Legacy VTK file of the C-alpha trace (Angstrom):
# vtk DataFile Version 3.0
C-alpha trace
ASCII
DATASET POLYDATA
POINTS 421 float
-54.788 59.489 -59.670
-56.768 61.259 -56.307
-56.303 59.778 -53.045
-59.795 59.929 -50.313
-58.231 60.943 -48.117
-58.003 64.531 -47.518
-54.151 66.139 -47.465
-52.156 67.321 -44.807
-52.030 70.781 -43.689
-50.425 72.225 -41.516
-51.353 73.438 -38.538
-52.044 77.074 -38.195
-51.111 79.261 -34.877
-53.086 81.892 -33.963
-51.213 85.135 -34.104
-49.888 87.066 -31.045
-50.883 90.776 -31.401
-47.659 92.456 -31.675
-47.169 95.728 -29.567
-45.627 98.385 -30.946
-41.477 99.574 -30.697
-40.726 101.477 -27.889
-38.244 104.000 -28.652
-35.079 102.630 -28.617
-35.759 99.118 -28.907
-34.825 96.769 -31.917
-38.189 95.873 -33.092
-37.765 92.641 -36.024
-33.874 92.171 -35.818
-34.918 90.732 -31.856
-36.889 88.332 -33.510
-36.747 84.742 -32.021
-36.172 82.027 -34.137
-37.761 78.972 -35.290
-37.933 75.532 -35.012
-35.612 73.846 -32.268
-34.046 76.810 -30.708
-37.840 78.314 -30.217
-38.930 75.234 -28.872
-35.615 75.539 -26.853
-35.809 78.842 -25.936
-38.854 79.057 -23.292
-40.698 75.795 -22.285
-44.239 75.855 -21.935
-45.272 78.289 -24.580
-45.942 78.505 -27.718
-43.429 78.397 -30.681
-45.363 79.227 -33.846
-45.398 77.133 -36.632
-43.151 74.410 -37.426
-43.861 74.982 -41.054
-41.382 78.081 -40.611
-44.498 80.399 -38.888
-42.563 83.769 -37.487
-43.106 84.670 -34.410
-43.940 88.308 -33.847
-40.684 90.159 -32.585
-39.722 90.908 -28.862
-39.678 94.382 -27.597
-35.913 95.105 -25.776
-35.883 97.648 -23.033
-33.859 99.853 -23.776
-30.950 101.654 -21.431
-33.477 104.277 -20.643
-35.945 101.518 -19.787
-33.742 99.820 -17.552
-32.835 102.608 -15.294
-34.005 102.910 -11.562
-36.579 105.700 -11.433
-34.432 107.346 -9.383
-31.514 107.787 -11.346
-28.018 107.129 -11.235
-26.648 105.658 -7.609
-24.933 108.101 -5.704
-21.216 107.568 -6.514
-18.814 105.206 -3.857
-16.034 107.281 -2.697
-12.166 105.638 -2.570
-11.882 105.546 0.480
-15.396 103.138 1.113
-14.029 100.712 -2.074
-10.765 100.578 0.040
-12.302 99.707 2.939
-14.160 97.188 0.949
-10.678 95.380 -0.651
-9.703 94.997 2.960
-12.135 93.818 4.365
-12.208 91.625 1.943
-8.167 90.518 0.841
-7.162 91.232 5.292
-6.091 94.378 6.994
-2.663 94.466 4.858
-4.072 94.888 1.838
-3.040 97.499 -0.290
-0.898 99.341 1.999
1.863 99.695 0.096
2.177 97.693 -3.236
6.047 99.058 -4.484
7.369 98.334 -1.161
6.617 94.320 -1.478
8.211 94.436 -5.353
12.022 93.380 -5.207
14.550 96.019 -6.421
17.629 94.430 -7.898
20.462 95.802 -7.528
23.158 96.836 -10.268
27.274 95.317 -9.398
27.921 98.410 -9.156
25.040 99.430 -6.905
26.515 96.399 -4.647
30.309 96.956 -5.211
29.580 100.524 -3.681
27.559 99.365 -0.218
28.135 101.461 2.584
30.970 99.857 4.257
31.974 100.979 7.892
35.112 100.656 9.214
38.452 99.215 7.616
38.980 96.342 6.496
42.350 93.964 4.981
42.005 91.673 2.029
44.811 88.812 1.205
45.080 87.492 -1.907
46.876 83.942 -2.248
47.170 81.397 -4.381
47.947 77.685 -3.818
50.752 77.857 -6.289
53.156 80.349 -8.100
52.036 81.518 -11.783
48.145 81.663 -11.213
47.348 85.692 -11.577
46.928 86.980 -8.493
49.281 89.976 -8.745
47.511 90.782 -12.032
43.734 90.086 -9.882
44.621 92.611 -6.810
45.710 95.490 -9.419
42.757 94.871 -11.345
40.173 94.560 -8.090
41.650 97.562 -6.347
41.011 99.649 -10.024
37.808 98.247 -9.635
36.980 99.257 -5.947
38.706 102.719 -6.583
35.918 103.291 -9.066
32.870 101.442 -8.045
33.144 103.119 -4.335
34.931 106.403 -5.320
37.287 106.303 -2.549
41.523 104.967 -2.556
42.277 101.834 -2.215
45.561 100.982 -1.143
47.691 97.490 -2.414
50.481 95.920 -0.515
53.223 93.939 -2.276
55.022 91.419 -0.520
56.495 89.992 -3.222
60.400 89.912 -1.886
62.959 91.244 -4.330
64.554 87.746 -5.236
63.433 84.506 -5.420
65.239 81.956 -3.788
63.529 78.737 -6.195
63.208 80.467 -9.182
63.809 78.630 -12.272
65.552 80.865 -15.040
63.793 80.030 -17.628
60.017 80.533 -16.191
60.862 83.727 -14.671
58.205 85.434 -12.294
55.423 87.621 -13.214
55.961 91.602 -12.978
55.759 93.105 -9.245
52.076 94.923 -8.691
53.445 98.104 -9.116
54.364 97.483 -12.918
51.257 95.783 -13.125
49.241 99.334 -12.961
52.347 101.791 -13.613
53.212 103.345 -10.429
56.011 104.088 -8.944
56.450 103.056 -5.427
58.609 104.953 -3.690
57.080 104.607 -0.543
57.337 100.996 0.890
56.214 98.778 4.142
59.248 99.562 5.621
59.169 103.499 5.815
55.375 102.825 6.931
56.408 100.754 9.833
59.315 103.088 10.898
56.729 106.196 11.406
56.155 106.690 15.104
52.251 107.195 14.510
50.680 110.503 12.912
47.629 111.463 11.117
45.532 108.978 8.940
45.838 112.022 6.620
49.643 112.654 6.715
50.289 108.948 5.591
47.563 109.359 3.105
49.606 112.461 1.669
53.000 110.544 1.926
51.527 107.212 -0.116
49.170 109.471 -2.542
50.576 111.385 -6.076
50.760 115.145 -4.950
49.866 116.380 -8.278
46.160 114.504 -7.681
45.511 115.597 -3.386
42.475 113.738 -2.766
41.732 111.744 -6.100
40.041 108.467 -5.861
43.475 106.609 -6.880
44.220 102.765 -6.214
47.978 103.223 -4.461
50.377 100.585 -3.799
52.872 100.477 -0.959
55.727 97.596 -2.405
57.994 95.600 0.300
60.654 96.371 -2.001
61.369 99.535 -3.739
61.655 99.320 -7.422
64.363 100.042 -9.793
62.789 102.806 -11.065
61.691 104.721 -7.719
63.210 107.104 -6.598
65.904 106.801 -3.789
65.736 109.751 -1.683
62.518 111.590 -0.973
60.351 113.071 1.885
58.736 108.950 2.161
61.778 107.549 2.624
62.911 107.033 6.116
65.124 103.914 5.701
67.399 102.358 3.729
66.503 100.541 0.373
67.343 97.230 1.236
66.200 97.042 5.284
64.564 93.449 6.166
61.326 93.748 7.106
60.241 91.721 9.587
56.851 90.049 10.842
56.389 92.911 13.335
57.767 95.496 11.573
54.676 94.294 8.483
51.976 94.325 11.468
52.865 97.546 12.357
52.631 98.616 8.707
49.503 97.215 8.470
48.233 98.672 11.083
49.036 102.363 10.259
47.491 101.598 6.561
44.649 100.274 8.203
43.778 103.611 9.733
44.166 105.556 6.794
42.527 103.828 4.094
38.957 101.634 4.480
40.276 99.000 2.026
44.033 96.984 2.095
44.525 94.630 -0.198
47.385 92.385 0.650
49.182 90.846 -2.502
50.901 87.671 -0.673
52.806 85.655 -2.894
52.444 81.541 -1.282
55.891 80.959 -1.467
56.237 84.821 -0.179
57.987 85.031 3.908
55.379 87.528 4.966
52.798 85.996 3.231
51.353 83.696 6.593
51.788 86.754 8.871
49.512 89.003 5.898
46.723 86.333 5.663
46.504 85.933 9.477
46.262 89.367 9.709
43.187 89.657 7.020
39.936 90.024 7.533
39.109 88.216 4.558
40.925 85.741 1.994
40.732 85.707 -1.865
42.544 82.735 -3.322
43.290 82.756 -7.051
43.586 79.149 -8.882
43.672 78.477 -12.369
40.506 76.804 -14.601
42.334 73.621 -14.777
40.583 70.397 -12.796
44.155 69.973 -11.482
45.123 73.068 -9.822
40.986 73.642 -8.496
42.071 70.031 -6.847
45.057 71.297 -5.557
43.491 74.223 -4.370
40.505 72.235 -2.348
44.093 70.085 -1.390
45.637 72.971 0.728
42.249 74.811 1.831
41.168 71.396 3.899
44.353 71.150 5.331
44.377 72.827 8.837
48.313 73.329 8.996
48.737 74.638 5.022
49.922 78.212 5.403
46.695 79.776 2.789
44.125 79.390 5.341
44.886 80.725 8.980
43.340 78.815 11.691
43.252 80.779 14.863
43.488 79.714 18.341
39.415 79.096 18.595
39.529 77.399 15.588
37.965 80.000 13.490
39.499 80.900 9.967
38.330 84.228 8.172
36.234 84.076 4.829
37.570 83.009 1.185
36.344 83.558 -2.289
38.080 81.719 -4.699
38.058 83.292 -8.773
38.361 81.091 -10.641
40.678 82.471 -14.111
40.478 80.091 -17.346
43.864 80.042 -19.099
41.986 79.964 -22.066
39.025 81.056 -24.216
35.785 78.324 -24.704
34.137 76.822 -21.529
35.022 74.198 -18.945
35.442 70.901 -19.411
33.286 68.374 -17.631
36.565 67.953 -15.361
36.800 71.145 -14.482
33.384 72.016 -13.955
33.144 69.064 -11.587
36.684 70.383 -10.118
35.118 73.435 -9.716
31.929 72.172 -7.975
34.088 70.001 -5.037
36.152 73.234 -4.461
32.632 75.149 -4.056
31.993 72.615 -0.882
34.952 74.081 0.999
34.703 78.377 0.569
31.670 81.102 0.786
31.973 82.348 -2.500
33.610 81.115 -5.921
33.997 83.355 -8.742
34.482 82.658 -12.136
37.059 85.486 -14.342
36.987 84.644 -18.065
40.367 84.454 -20.507
41.670 88.127 -21.396
44.690 88.334 -23.795
45.233 91.736 -22.909
46.196 90.928 -19.193
49.112 88.197 -20.213
52.000 89.565 -18.082
54.478 88.861 -21.196
52.922 91.946 -22.618
55.241 93.872 -19.976
52.227 96.480 -20.455
50.610 97.970 -17.203
46.439 97.151 -16.636
43.914 99.689 -18.246
40.470 98.646 -17.157
38.634 100.359 -20.248
40.766 98.242 -22.815
39.394 94.942 -20.821
35.930 93.085 -22.607
33.180 94.137 -21.416
32.559 90.060 -20.087
35.647 90.502 -18.184
35.054 94.044 -16.382
31.535 92.898 -15.294
33.768 89.199 -13.625
35.904 91.441 -11.926
33.302 93.742 -10.539
31.024 90.351 -9.805
34.027 89.770 -7.737
34.491 93.476 -5.680
30.604 93.308 -5.267
31.282 89.927 -3.858
34.435 90.860 -1.069
31.761 93.991 0.038
28.618 91.721 0.499
31.102 89.594 2.649
32.361 92.332 4.138
29.420 93.799 4.903
27.991 90.775 6.408
31.153 90.342 9.012
30.622 94.010 10.136
26.954 93.357 11.165
28.656 89.995 12.898
31.151 92.062 15.062
28.620 94.724 15.845
26.542 91.703 16.997
29.163 90.191 18.899
30.167 93.443 20.493
26.302 94.400 21.477
27.005 90.553 23.503
30.117 91.307 24.972
29.366 95.470 26.339
25.865 92.819 27.603
28.175 90.187 29.460
30.723 93.007 30.673
27.964 94.255 32.615
26.852 90.853 34.034
30.676 90.611 35.415
31.641 88.193 32.634
35.036 88.027 30.499
33.945 89.484 26.901
34.607 87.329 24.191
37.228 88.723 22.266
36.359 89.993 18.029
38.015 87.440 15.580
39.616 90.523 13.629
41.831 91.481 16.706
42.993 95.608 16.107
47.222 94.995 15.502
LINES 1 422
421 0 1 2 3 4 5 6 7 8 9 10 11 12 13 14 15 16 17 18 19 20 21 22 23 24 25 26 27 28 29 30 31 32 33 34 35 36 37 38 39 40 41 42 43 44 45 46 47 48 49 50 51 52 53 54 55 56 57 58 59 60 61 62 63 64 65 66 67 68 69 70 71 72 73 74 75 76 77 78 79 80 81 82 83 84 85 86 87 88 89 90 91 92 93 94 95 96 97 98 99 100 101 102 103 104 105 106 107 108 109 110 111 112 113 114 115 116 117 118 119 120 121 122 123 124 125 126 127 128 129 130 131 132 133 134 135 136 137 138 139 140 141 142 143 144 145 146 147 148 149 150 151 152 153 154 155 156 157 158 159 160 161 162 163 164 165 166 167 168 169 170 171 172 173 174 175 176 177 178 179 180 181 182 183 184 185 186 187 188 189 190 191 192 193 194 195 196 197 198 199 200 201 202 203 204 205 206 207 208 209 210 211 212 213 214 215 216 217 218 219 220 221 222 223 224 225 226 227 228 229 230 231 232 233 234 235 236 237 238 239 240 241 242 243 244 245 246 247 248 249 250 251 252 253 254 255 256 257 258 259 260 261 262 263 264 265 266 267 268 269 270 271 272 273 274 275 276 277 278 279 280 281 282 283 284 285 286 287 288 289 290 291 292 293 294 295 296 297 298 299 300 301 302 303 304 305 306 307 308 309 310 311 312 313 314 315 316 317 318 319 320 321 322 323 324 325 326 327 328 329 330 331 332 333 334 335 336 337 338 339 340 341 342 343 344 345 346 347 348 349 350 351 352 353 354 355 356 357 358 359 360 361 362 363 364 365 366 367 368 369 370 371 372 373 374 375 376 377 378 379 380 381 382 383 384 385 386 387 388 389 390 391 392 393 394 395 396 397 398 399 400 401 402 403 404 405 406 407 408 409 410 411 412 413 414 415 416 417 418 419 420
């Protein structure tokens, strides 16, 4: 039934005149949407019919139309842009970007760092059967290869041990561990009245390979396989070495070699003398809670011969090498004992277990045959030793400058920590 009310008609909007699309414009593709979106686009302007009326296309200005009439702006020189950055970030901005990037040195680079002077390194342990002799041999070989210079090792192992257990004999001497004859002994060096350092190196080194960087060993006693005569033999093989002779020999050897390693067993008669003459001490301990606690107790005891103290109460730096006696991770007790030991030393280096270094094999040490982790740990130990010696060299240079300044003022110069014997 038809109603008397007229039907509602949608309001019509007067169409806006459309401008012809310009070059580069979008035309119909840029039409403004209708409805709520169109009403919210530009308030205050007619938006067209709510019944779906279509608004005319909005012309878009092309890139050419947006450009200024004068063309492109002139290019800004690089120096001006750099100056603006400096004004914003400061005067030091962009001075040398790669100088601020820290470079991580490898262990080989750290072990080969420049080291002025000559240094003596004593290697000992708090109790026997800890592997100190093996560590001296491997450390000497590693430093020789990393630094490209000959390293000397002195073995203070006596010919016989007074309290040696026949059921548990001591390990091989250092010459046997590294496969060297050991013809020249400490007594031979002590009886030489001076002489050039080059002649001393020729006497100790291999005459078939002069000038080649090698590990060279001077034992306390001539071994059974060594020759009984030769140009280096000055005194009989059974001549007793006194502490004074040892100090004289170490003085000659330090002038001839930049690094001198001294294998000082804990029960050897001359070990206290060698440790007092050392610039750095490396203590070897097994990775066991009882052994680590015993080593820490020996380091705390001022009367113990393990860590000598001079008249001023100063002691040399100490690096502890903890050798694992078996494969596997450390137990919580071992880690706790190692943490307690770390409080009394300067550096602690972990050495993993290596079956090829077992003294019962009676085989010389060969670095290429060791596992990669073992080689890396000994290289880490060598780098720690060199870095500590570099720090000592810097400290002694500072002390030398201070004593020179004090001497000019008339005061008594301070004695350096490591005297020249």
